[in-house]
Every structure is written in structure tokens, then in C-alpha cells.
Residue, then its C-alpha position, 0 to 999 in steps of 0.5 A: x285111719x291111715x289115709x292119703x289123697x293124691x293130686x297129679x296133673x300133667x299134660x297127659x293126665x289129671x288124677x284125683x285119688x283118695x285111699x283109706x288103708x283101713x277101709x271096707x272095700x268101697x270103690x268109686x272109680x272113673x278112669x275112662x277105661x272100663x276094664x281098668x275101672x273093673x280091676x281097681x274095684x276088684x283090688x279095693x274090694x279084695x284089699x278092704x281098701x276104700x279107694x276113689x279114683x277120678x282120671x281124665x287122661x289122653x285116652x284118644x291116644x290110648x290108655x298107656x298114660x292113664x294106666x301108668x299114672x294111676x299106678x304112680x298115684x296109687x303107689x304114692x298114696x300107699x307110701x303116704x298112708x303107711x308113713x314110716x311103716x311102724x307096726x305093719x306086718x310088711x310081708x304078704x302073699x296070696x295064691x289066687x285061683x280063678x277058674x282055670x287060672x292060678x296066680x301067686x302074688x307076694x309083696x315086701x314093703x321093703x323100701x326097695x323097688x322091684x317088680x317080678x312079673x312072670x305073667x303070660x297074657x294070651x290076648x293083647x287086648x281085653x275090650x279096648x284095654x292093652x293088656x301089657x299096661x297091667x305091668x306098666x301099672x304095677x311098675x308105676x306102683x312099686x317105683x312110688x311105694x318102693x316095694x318088692x312085688x312078685x306076680x307069677x302065673x302058675x296056670x291060665x288061659x283066659x286073659x280076663x281071668x289072669x288079670x282079674x286074678x292078678x288084681x284080686x291077688x295083689x289086693x289081698x297080698x297088700x292087705x296082709x302086708x299093710x295090716x297092723x301086727x299087734x305083737x309088734x305094735x309101734x315097731x319098725x319091722x326091720x332089724x335096720x330100724x328103718x324101711 
């Protein structure tokens, strides 16, 4: 199994995160933010990743540092668990419908960091979660698991549904990208020979 355990401690957050890429979708999440817990549970379930996250953050301020730093840790965990990325498919994409919402997600585990975020969020908050922090979360991810990720909202009216589609869609997209390609087992999926 491709595993990683990350510990990150700053003056703003203390995070313990464990990831199994070849899991069954089990999640044990405690971030101090109910909505973020929900999103990470969906991400793990739809990606078939086993994910444990425990975060004590400065949530008396807001959820910014918590969301950003968990994104950083999740990115680091993916990067560590993937190693040299030998034998993976590298690319993934998924078109996820959720009621009135339709979100397209695509990823390339390229070793280059870029987030193409084309998501319009009608509400500034879902519960007490500032919805703009979803983008900060995924920026933290791509900067620490250098990858190209595009998220494009094609339809949507309900902010909860839109963000749920993003996290589910990226779970399924990354599941495809990290999957092992039996036809090219042991090969680096690049003509450069390195990712």
C-alpha cells in the first residue's frame, strides 16, 4: 500500500494526517469545522482513499489557516505516497453532476503546480465556513503535490452542492490519476523519464 503520515505544527495549526492511496474510502476527520469535515469525508469516499485528519487550529479567528494548512498536508501526503510516480496513470478527469450542479475536474500529476479554478460560489458561507477557502485548500494541495488541477463549474445554483461536487469530483479524478497502470507497470509516465 502507498502510505503517508504527515505532522505539521505552526503557531496557527497542529495537524496529524494519514493517507492510504489504495484504501477503501474510510475517513476519520476532525478539523474543528463541520463543513470541511464533510468535504474531506466525501473526498476520501469517492477517491477510495483512507484518510485520517486531526487538526487543532486557530478557529477562534476563522477557518483560513485550518483549510489552507490541511490542503498543504494533504498535498504533502499525496506527494510522499506517490514517490517517483512510477506506474501510475498520471491523468484523471471526472464530470460530476449533483442535482442542478455540474462540475468538471481534471488533473495531471505533472510535477508542476497550477490550479485552474473556474467556480462561481453564490453564497459567501456554508454554515460558518467561508466558501472562498475551498480554493485556498486546493492551492495548498497543488503547491505541495505539484500538479495541474482544473475545476470548472458548468452549472450550479446551490453553494453546498457546488462545493460537494468539487470535492467528490476531485476525489474521483485523483483516484484515476494515482491508479496503477498494469500495461506500464514500473514505468515513469513521461517521455522525460521523470515527473
